[in-house]
Biopython code that builds the backbone (N, CA, C, O; Angstrom):
import numpy as np
from Bio.PDB.StructureBuilder import StructureBuilder

atoms = [
    (1, "MET", "N", (-27.427, 9.620, -15.924)),
    (1, "MET", "CA", (-26.077, 9.638, -15.513)),
    (1, "MET", "C", (-26.067, 9.522, -13.884)),
    (1, "MET", "O", (-26.737, 10.310, -13.216)),
    (2, "THR", "N", (-25.342, 8.588, -13.330)),
    (2, "THR", "CA", (-25.326, 8.564, -11.864)),
    (2, "THR", "C", (-24.247, 9.351, -11.267)),
    (2, "THR", "O", (-23.072, 9.173, -11.585)),
    (3, "VAL", "N", (-24.628, 10.225, -10.402)),
    (3, "VAL", "CA", (-23.590, 10.936, -9.643)),
    (3, "VAL", "C", (-22.979, 10.192, -8.481)),
    (3, "VAL", "O", (-23.665, 9.813, -7.532)),
    (4, "GLN", "N", (-21.692, 9.991, -8.567)),
    (4, "GLN", "CA", (-20.996, 9.315, -7.459)),
    (4, "GLN", "C", (-20.772, 10.218, -6.297)),
    (4, "GLN", "O", (-20.627, 11.431, -6.445)),
    (5, "ALA", "N", (-20.745, 9.595, -5.088)),
    (5, "ALA", "CA", (-20.509, 10.375, -3.851)),
    (5, "ALA", "C", (-19.110, 10.863, -3.942)),
    (5, "ALA", "O", (-18.270, 10.346, -4.677)),
    (6, "GLN", "N", (-18.879, 11.945, -3.115)),
    (6, "GLN", "CA", (-17.564, 12.602, -3.022)),
    (6, "GLN", "C", (-16.717, 11.852, -1.935)),
    (6, "GLN", "O", (-17.212, 11.687, -0.820)),
    (7, "PRO", "N", (-15.449, 11.391, -2.222)),
    (7, "PRO", "CA", (-14.621, 10.725, -1.239)),
    (7, "PRO", "C", (-14.378, 11.753, -0.174)),
    (7, "PRO", "O", (-14.227, 12.949, -0.423)),
    (8, "GLY", "N", (-14.347, 11.217, 1.045)),
    (8, "GLY", "CA", (-14.044, 12.111, 2.197)),
    (8, "GLY", "C", (-13.709, 11.246, 3.383)),
    (8, "GLY", "O", (-14.231, 10.133, 3.453)),
    (9, "PRO", "N", (-12.878, 11.661, 4.330)),
    (9, "PRO", "CA", (-12.494, 10.845, 5.431)),
    (9, "PRO", "C", (-13.692, 10.305, 6.212)),
    (9, "PRO", "O", (-13.685, 9.156, 6.654)),
    (10, "GLY", "N", (-14.708, 11.129, 6.378)),
    (10, "GLY", "CA", (-15.869, 10.508, 7.176)),
    (10, "GLY", "C", (-16.489, 9.495, 6.341)),
    (10, "GLY", "O", (-16.876, 8.472, 6.907)),
    (11, "ARG", "N", (-16.651, 9.614, 5.051)),
    (11, "ARG", "CA", (-17.310, 8.508, 4.292)),
    (11, "ARG", "C", (-16.445, 7.353, 4.286)),
    (11, "ARG", "O", (-16.989, 6.250, 4.354)),
    (12, "LEU", "N", (-15.160, 7.426, 4.215)),
    (12, "LEU", "CA", (-14.278, 6.253, 4.307)),
    (12, "LEU", "C", (-14.319, 5.625, 5.531)),
    (12, "LEU", "O", (-14.182, 4.403, 5.596)),
    (13, "VAL", "N", (-14.512, 6.389, 6.630)),
    (13, "VAL", "CA", (-14.635, 5.743, 8.058)),
    (13, "VAL", "C", (-15.930, 4.949, 7.914)),
    (13, "VAL", "O", (-15.906, 3.783, 8.306)),
    (14, "GLU", "N", (-17.110, 5.465, 7.375)),
    (14, "GLU", "CA", (-18.344, 4.781, 7.412)),
    (14, "GLU", "C", (-18.145, 3.604, 6.542)),
    (14, "GLU", "O", (-18.739, 2.601, 6.935)),
    (15, "LEU", "N", (-17.486, 3.484, 5.507)),
    (15, "LEU", "CA", (-17.357, 2.295, 4.646)),
    (15, "LEU", "C", (-16.589, 1.217, 5.506)),
    (15, "LEU", "O", (-16.926, 0.035, 5.430)),
    (16, "LEU", "N", (-15.606, 1.607, 6.285)),
    (16, "LEU", "CA", (-14.862, 0.711, 7.099)),
    (16, "LEU", "C", (-15.839, 0.242, 8.272)),
    (16, "LEU", "O", (-15.778, -0.921, 8.673)),
    (17, "HIS", "N", (-16.632, 1.047, 8.753)),
    (17, "HIS", "CA", (-17.482, 0.599, 9.848)),
    (17, "HIS", "C", (-18.450, -0.472, 9.174)),
    (17, "HIS", "O", (-18.723, -1.500, 9.794)),
    (18, "GLY", "N", (-18.937, -0.249, 7.984)),
    (18, "GLY", "CA", (-19.837, -1.167, 7.337)),
    (18, "GLY", "C", (-19.128, -2.429, 7.109)),
    (18, "GLY", "O", (-19.825, -3.423, 6.905)),
    (19, "LEU", "N", (-17.826, -2.548, 7.111)),
    (19, "LEU", "CA", (-17.065, -3.798, 6.941)),
    (19, "LEU", "C", (-16.742, -4.450, 8.239)),
    (19, "LEU", "O", (-16.019, -5.446, 8.291)),
    (20, "GLY", "N", (-17.292, -3.874, 9.324)),
    (20, "GLY", "CA", (-17.025, -4.431, 10.647)),
    (20, "GLY", "C", (-15.763, -3.889, 11.409)),
    (20, "GLY", "O", (-15.328, -4.434, 12.424)),
    (21, "VAL", "N", (-15.250, -2.849, 10.876)),
    (21, "VAL", "CA", (-13.922, -2.244, 11.520)),
    (21, "VAL", "C", (-14.406, -1.143, 12.364)),
    (21, "VAL", "O", (-14.834, -0.105, 11.858)),
    (22, "ALA", "N", (-14.348, -1.346, 13.726)),
    (22, "ALA", "CA", (-14.852, -0.374, 14.673)),
    (22, "ALA", "C", (-13.626, 0.477, 15.105)),
    (22, "ALA", "O", (-12.448, 0.185, 14.898)),
    (23, "HIS", "N", (-14.105, 1.586, 15.745)),
    (23, "HIS", "CA", (-13.155, 2.484, 16.352)),
    (23, "HIS", "C", (-12.026, 2.922, 15.361)),
    (23, "HIS", "O", (-10.830, 2.797, 15.627)),
    (24, "VAL", "N", (-12.491, 3.427, 14.241)),
    (24, "VAL", "CA", (-11.547, 3.922, 13.256)),
    (24, "VAL", "C", (-11.889, 5.488, 13.117)),
    (24, "VAL", "O", (-13.052, 5.889, 13.158)),
    (25, "THR", "N", (-10.922, 6.236, 12.970)),
    (25, "THR", "CA", (-11.047, 7.665, 12.639)),
    (25, "THR", "C", (-10.294, 8.075, 11.376)),
    (25, "THR", "O", (-9.493, 7.309, 10.841)),
    (26, "ALA", "N", (-10.556, 9.254, 10.923)),
    (26, "ALA", "CA", (-9.791, 9.721, 9.693)),
    (26, "ALA", "C", (-8.367, 9.915, 9.842)),
    (26, "ALA", "O", (-7.652, 10.046, 8.848)),
    (27, "ALA", "N", (-7.887, 9.943, 11.069)),
    (27, "ALA", "CA", (-6.542, 10.148, 11.443)),
    (27, "ALA", "C", (-5.802, 8.839, 11.559)),
    (27, "ALA", "O", (-4.576, 8.836, 11.668)),
    (28, "ASP", "N", (-6.533, 7.691, 11.538)),
    (28, "ASP", "CA", (-5.906, 6.439, 11.759)),
    (28, "ASP", "C", (-5.102, 5.876, 10.625)),
    (28, "ASP", "O", (-5.535, 6.044, 9.485)),
    (29, "ASP", "N", (-3.947, 5.206, 10.818)),
    (29, "ASP", "CA", (-3.114, 4.627, 9.873)),
    (29, "ASP", "C", (-3.717, 3.339, 9.420)),
    (29, "ASP", "O", (-3.970, 2.426, 10.205)),
    (30, "LEU", "N", (-3.939, 3.287, 8.143)),
    (30, "LEU", "CA", (-4.626, 2.017, 7.610)),
    (30, "LEU", "C", (-3.902, 0.757, 7.932)),
    (30, "LEU", "O", (-4.562, -0.257, 8.158)),
    (31, "LEU", "N", (-2.565, 0.733, 7.973)),
    (31, "LEU", "CA", (-1.762, -0.437, 8.221)),
    (31, "LEU", "C", (-1.789, -0.751, 9.809)),
    (31, "LEU", "O", (-1.773, -1.905, 10.237)),
    (32, "ALA", "N", (-1.831, 0.349, 10.606)),
    (32, "ALA", "CA", (-1.899, 0.153, 12.078)),
    (32, "ALA", "C", (-3.216, -0.478, 12.600)),
    (32, "ALA", "O", (-3.352, -0.982, 13.715)),
    (33, "LEU", "N", (-4.187, -0.377, 11.616)),
    (33, "LEU", "CA", (-5.509, -0.986, 11.953)),
    (33, "LEU", "C", (-5.553, -2.425, 12.027)),
    (33, "LEU", "O", (-6.413, -3.030, 12.667)),
    (34, "GLY", "N", (-4.611, -2.984, 11.361)),
    (34, "GLY", "CA", (-4.389, -4.490, 11.329)),
    (34, "GLY", "C", (-5.426, -5.076, 10.462)),
    (34, "GLY", "O", (-5.894, -6.160, 10.811)),
    (35, "LEU", "N", (-5.831, -4.550, 9.443)),
    (35, "LEU", "CA", (-6.788, -5.152, 8.440)),
    (35, "LEU", "C", (-6.274, -6.409, 7.730)),
    (35, "LEU", "O", (-5.131, -6.444, 7.275)),
    (36, "SER", "N", (-7.034, -7.333, 7.648)),
    (36, "SER", "CA", (-6.661, -8.635, 6.901)),
    (36, "SER", "C", (-6.664, -8.255, 5.514)),
    (36, "SER", "O", (-7.237, -7.223, 5.165)),
    (37, "SER", "N", (-6.016, -9.071, 4.618)),
    (37, "SER", "CA", (-6.111, -8.869, 3.267)),
    (37, "SER", "C", (-7.450, -8.952, 2.617)),
    (37, "SER", "O", (-7.690, -8.306, 1.597)),
    (38, "LEU", "N", (-8.348, -9.748, 3.195)),
    (38, "LEU", "CA", (-9.688, -9.697, 2.770)),
    (38, "LEU", "C", (-10.451, -8.433, 3.015)),
    (38, "LEU", "O", (-11.254, -7.988, 2.195)),
    (39, "LYS", "N", (-10.171, -7.841, 4.209)),
    (39, "LYS", "CA", (-10.815, -6.494, 4.580)),
    (39, "LYS", "C", (-10.252, -5.453, 3.570)),
    (39, "LYS", "O", (-11.010, -4.636, 3.047)),
    (40, "ILE", "N", (-8.951, -5.485, 3.304)),
    (40, "ILE", "CA", (-8.452, -4.463, 2.503)),
    (40, "ILE", "C", (-9.097, -4.673, 1.076)),
    (40, "ILE", "O", (-9.436, -3.682, 0.431)),
    (41, "LEU", "N", (-9.263, -5.886, 0.597)),
    (41, "LEU", "CA", (-9.829, -6.088, -0.740)),
    (41, "LEU", "C", (-11.276, -5.610, -0.575)),
    (41, "LEU", "O", (-11.701, -4.873, -1.465)),
    (42, "GLN", "N", (-12.070, -5.918, 0.416)),
    (42, "GLN", "CA", (-13.478, -5.459, 0.557)),
    (42, "GLN", "C", (-13.557, -3.882, 0.553)),
    (42, "GLN", "O", (-14.421, -3.249, -0.054)),
    (43, "PHE", "N", (-12.601, -3.364, 1.267)),
    (43, "PHE", "CA", (-12.550, -1.859, 1.327)),
    (43, "PHE", "C", (-12.327, -1.291, -0.025)),
    (43, "PHE", "O", (-12.990, -0.326, -0.406)),
    (44, "SER", "N", (-11.443, -1.836, -0.749)),
    (44, "SER", "CA", (-11.132, -1.317, -2.138)),
    (44, "SER", "C", (-12.393, -1.428, -2.978)),
    (44, "SER", "O", (-12.751, -0.515, -3.723)),
    (45, "MET", "N", (-13.053, -2.562, -2.839)),
    (45, "MET", "CA", (-14.299, -2.834, -3.677)),
    (45, "MET", "C", (-15.449, -1.781, -3.232)),
    (45, "MET", "O", (-16.187, -1.230, -4.049)),
    (46, "ALA", "N", (-15.504, -1.580, -1.882)),
    (46, "ALA", "CA", (-16.389, -0.702, -1.326)),
    (46, "ALA", "C", (-16.213, 0.795, -1.920)),
    (46, "ALA", "O", (-17.172, 1.501, -2.229)),
    (47, "ILE", "N", (-14.934, 1.160, -2.032)),
    (47, "ILE", "CA", (-14.607, 2.503, -2.482)),
    (47, "ILE", "C", (-14.976, 2.588, -3.992)),
    (47, "ILE", "O", (-15.460, 3.624, -4.450)),
    (48, "GLU", "N", (-14.745, 1.494, -4.758)),
    (48, "GLU", "CA", (-15.078, 1.583, -6.128)),
    (48, "GLU", "C", (-16.598, 1.647, -6.267)),
    (48, "GLU", "O", (-17.093, 2.444, -7.064)),
    (49, "GLY", "N", (-17.329, 0.871, -5.552)),
    (49, "GLY", "CA", (-18.720, 0.912, -5.623)),
    (49, "GLY", "C", (-19.322, 2.242, -5.170)),
    (49, "GLY", "O", (-20.315, 2.708, -5.729)),
    (50, "GLU", "N", (-18.699, 2.854, -4.135)),
    (50, "GLU", "CA", (-19.196, 4.103, -3.630)),
    (50, "GLU", "C", (-18.920, 5.291, -4.450)),
    (50, "GLU", "O", (-19.787, 6.138, -4.666)),
    (51, "PHE", "N", (-17.590, 5.372, -4.962)),
    (51, "PHE", "CA", (-17.137, 6.569, -5.653)),
    (51, "PHE", "C", (-16.863, 6.283, -7.060)),
    (51, "PHE", "O", (-16.500, 7.244, -7.738)),
    (52, "GLY", "N", (-16.969, 5.130, -7.633)),
    (52, "GLY", "CA", (-16.684, 4.958, -8.933)),
    (52, "GLY", "C", (-15.162, 4.983, -9.334)),
    (52, "GLY", "O", (-14.814, 5.213, -10.492)),
    (53, "ILE", "N", (-14.295, 4.740, -8.338)),
    (53, "ILE", "CA", (-12.847, 4.946, -8.498)),
    (53, "ILE", "C", (-12.303, 3.570, -8.148)),
    (53, "ILE", "O", (-12.576, 3.021, -7.081)),
    (54, "SER", "N", (-11.487, 3.003, -9.127)),
    (54, "SER", "CA", (-10.773, 1.675, -8.829)),
    (54, "SER", "C", (-9.576, 2.083, -8.105)),
    (54, "SER", "O", (-8.847, 3.003, -8.476)),
    (55, "VAL", "N", (-9.393, 1.372, -7.060)),
    (55, "VAL", "CA", (-8.227, 1.642, -6.213)),
    (55, "VAL", "C", (-7.328, 0.429, -6.104)),
    (55, "VAL", "O", (-7.725, -0.680, -5.745)),
    (56, "GLU", "N", (-6.123, 0.720, -6.431)),
    (56, "GLU", "CA", (-5.106, -0.371, -6.377)),
    (56, "GLU", "C", (-4.626, -0.655, -4.989)),
    (56, "GLU", "O", (-4.565, 0.262, -4.169)),
    (57, "LEU", "N", (-4.260, -1.953, -4.666)),
    (57, "LEU", "CA", (-3.688, -2.180, -3.275)),
    (57, "LEU", "C", (-2.554, -1.212, -2.938)),
    (57, "LEU", "O", (-2.470, -0.698, -1.822)),
    (58, "SER", "N", (-1.689, -0.975, -3.915)),
    (58, "SER", "CA", (-0.488, -0.028, -3.627)),
    (58, "SER", "C", (-1.009, 1.387, -3.308)),
    (58, "SER", "O", (-0.355, 2.109, -2.556)),
    (59, "THR", "N", (-2.159, 1.801, -3.853)),
    (59, "THR", "CA", (-2.689, 3.115, -3.368)),
    (59, "THR", "C", (-3.108, 3.120, -1.880)),
    (59, "THR", "O", (-2.705, 3.970, -1.086)),
    (60, "LEU", "N", (-3.928, 2.131, -1.566)),
    (60, "LEU", "CA", (-4.205, 1.944, -0.238)),
    (60, "LEU", "C", (-3.005, 1.872, 0.744)),
    (60, "LEU", "O", (-2.994, 2.557, 1.767)),
    (61, "LEU", "N", (-2.080, 1.101, 0.442)),
    (61, "LEU", "CA", (-0.952, 0.990, 1.316)),
    (61, "LEU", "C", (-0.030, 2.216, 1.283)),
    (61, "LEU", "O", (0.723, 2.409, 2.238)),
    (62, "ALA", "N", (-0.047, 3.076, 0.209)),
    (62, "ALA", "CA", (0.810, 4.248, 0.132)),
    (62, "ALA", "C", (0.137, 5.437, 0.971)),
    (62, "ALA", "O", (0.840, 6.352, 1.400)),
    (63, "ALA", "N", (-1.165, 5.398, 1.178)),
    (63, "ALA", "CA", (-1.774, 6.482, 1.907)),
    (63, "ALA", "C", (-1.806, 6.037, 3.401)),
    (63, "ALA", "O", (-2.514, 5.116, 3.808)),
    (64, "PRO", "N", (-1.039, 6.722, 4.113)),
    (64, "PRO", "CA", (-0.895, 6.457, 5.578)),
    (64, "PRO", "C", (-2.081, 6.606, 6.482)),
    (64, "PRO", "O", (-2.221, 5.940, 7.509)),
    (65, "THR", "N", (-2.971, 7.557, 6.031)),
    (65, "THR", "CA", (-4.191, 7.685, 6.843)),
    (65, "THR", "C", (-5.405, 7.878, 5.933)),
    (65, "THR", "O", (-5.236, 8.150, 4.744)),
    (66, "LEU", "N", (-6.616, 7.745, 6.459)),
    (66, "LEU", "CA", (-7.791, 7.854, 5.589)),
    (66, "LEU", "C", (-7.790, 9.338, 4.996)),
    (66, "LEU", "O", (-8.191, 9.536, 3.849)),
    (67, "GLY", "N", (-7.341, 10.350, 5.790)),
    (67, "GLY", "CA", (-7.317, 11.644, 5.157)),
    (67, "GLY", "C", (-6.350, 11.671, 3.916)),
    (67, "GLY", "O", (-6.691, 12.292, 2.910)),
    (68, "ALA", "N", (-5.172, 11.020, 3.974)),
    (68, "ALA", "CA", (-4.347, 11.007, 2.849)),
    (68, "ALA", "C", (-4.927, 10.211, 1.699)),
    (68, "ALA", "O", (-4.636, 10.516, 0.542)),
    (69, "LEU", "N", (-5.764, 9.166, 1.985)),
    (69, "LEU", "CA", (-6.372, 8.267, 0.971)),
    (69, "LEU", "C", (-7.535, 9.205, 0.295)),
    (69, "LEU", "O", (-7.806, 9.130, -0.904)),
    (70, "GLU", "N", (-8.102, 9.978, 1.086)),
    (70, "GLU", "CA", (-9.136, 10.910, 0.481)),
    (70, "GLU", "C", (-8.541, 11.867, -0.472)),
    (70, "GLU", "O", (-9.170, 12.186, -1.481)),
    (71, "GLU", "N", (-7.383, 12.340, -0.222)),
    (71, "GLU", "CA", (-6.633, 13.281, -1.176)),
    (71, "GLU", "C", (-6.334, 12.582, -2.437)),
    (71, "GLU", "O", (-6.477, 13.163, -3.513)),
    (72, "GLN", "N", (-5.916, 11.333, -2.357)),
    (72, "GLN", "CA", (-5.502, 10.532, -3.563)),
    (72, "GLN", "C", (-6.751, 10.152, -4.333)),
    (72, "GLN", "O", (-6.646, 10.119, -5.559)),
    (73, "LEU", "N", (-7.931, 9.857, -3.773)),
    (73, "LEU", "CA", (-9.054, 9.502, -4.354)),
    (73, "LEU", "C", (-9.663, 10.713, -5.118)),
    (73, "LEU", "O", (-10.146, 10.633, -6.247)),
    (74, "THR", "N", (-9.583, 11.829, -4.377)),
    (74, "THR", "CA", (-10.112, 13.117, -5.034)),
    (74, "THR", "C", (-9.280, 13.365, -6.220)),
    (74, "THR", "O", (-9.866, 13.730, -7.239)),
    (75, "ALA", "N", (-8.028, 13.227, -6.245)),
    (75, "ALA", "CA", (-7.114, 13.487, -7.408)),
    (75, "ALA", "C", (-7.371, 12.491, -8.513)),
    (75, "ALA", "O", (-7.229, 12.815, -9.692)),
    (76, "ALA", "N", (-7.762, 11.237, -8.128)),
    (76, "ALA", "CA", (-8.104, 10.301, -9.163)),
    (76, "ALA", "C", (-9.467, 10.468, -9.911)),
    (76, "ALA", "O", (-9.659, 9.908, -10.990)),
    (77, "ARG", "N", (-10.389, 11.239, -9.318)),
    (77, "ARG", "CA", (-11.501, 11.440, -9.956)),
    (77, "ARG", "C", (-11.414, 12.196, -11.251)),
    (77, "ARG", "O", (-10.674, 13.180, -11.277)),
    (78, "PRO", "N", (-12.093, 11.849, -12.349)),
    (78, "PRO", "CA", (-12.049, 12.590, -13.695)),
    (78, "PRO", "C", (-12.142, 13.985, -13.537)),
    (78, "PRO", "O", (-11.369, 14.738, -14.130)),
    (79, "ASP", "N", (-13.129, 14.436, -12.699)),
    (79, "ASP", "CA", (-13.368, 15.861, -12.572)),
    (79, "ASP", "C", (-12.573, 16.565, -11.472)),
    (79, "ASP", "O", (-12.714, 17.759, -11.210)),
    (80, "GLY", "N", (-11.714, 15.728, -10.837)),
    (80, "GLY", "CA", (-10.754, 16.366, -9.750)),
    (80, "GLY", "C", (-11.531, 16.809, -8.501)),
    (80, "GLY", "O", (-10.956, 17.504, -7.663)),
    (81, "THR", "N", (-12.773, 16.449, -8.344)),
    (81, "THR", "CA", (-13.586, 16.851, -7.191)),
    (81, "THR", "C", (-13.931, 15.716, -6.347)),
    (81, "THR", "O", (-14.612, 15.884, -5.335)),
]
sb = StructureBuilder()
sb.init_structure("model")
sb.init_model(0)
sb.init_chain("A")
sb.init_seg("    ")
for serial, (resi, resn, name, xyz) in enumerate(atoms, 1):
    if name == "N":
        sb.init_residue(resn, " ", resi, " ")
    sb.init_atom(name, np.array(xyz, "f"), 0.0, 1.0, " ", f" {name:<3s}", serial, name[0])
structure = sb.get_structure()
């Protein structure tokens, strides 16, 4: 059994950095970052690959910050952690 990483604002920032999005913090608004639709799709795929959680576009758009997204991802995990 593979243990998935825990979602957290710091790890989400790292995923965005890996996609070439510089100067992002956990407090940044995802929409204000001006991500292209391709970057948003890549971010969603990176989250699924990293945490084993499928993320709908509506979830990404509903979470105003990476911190809020982390809360939603944690709630979406089967074990709630």
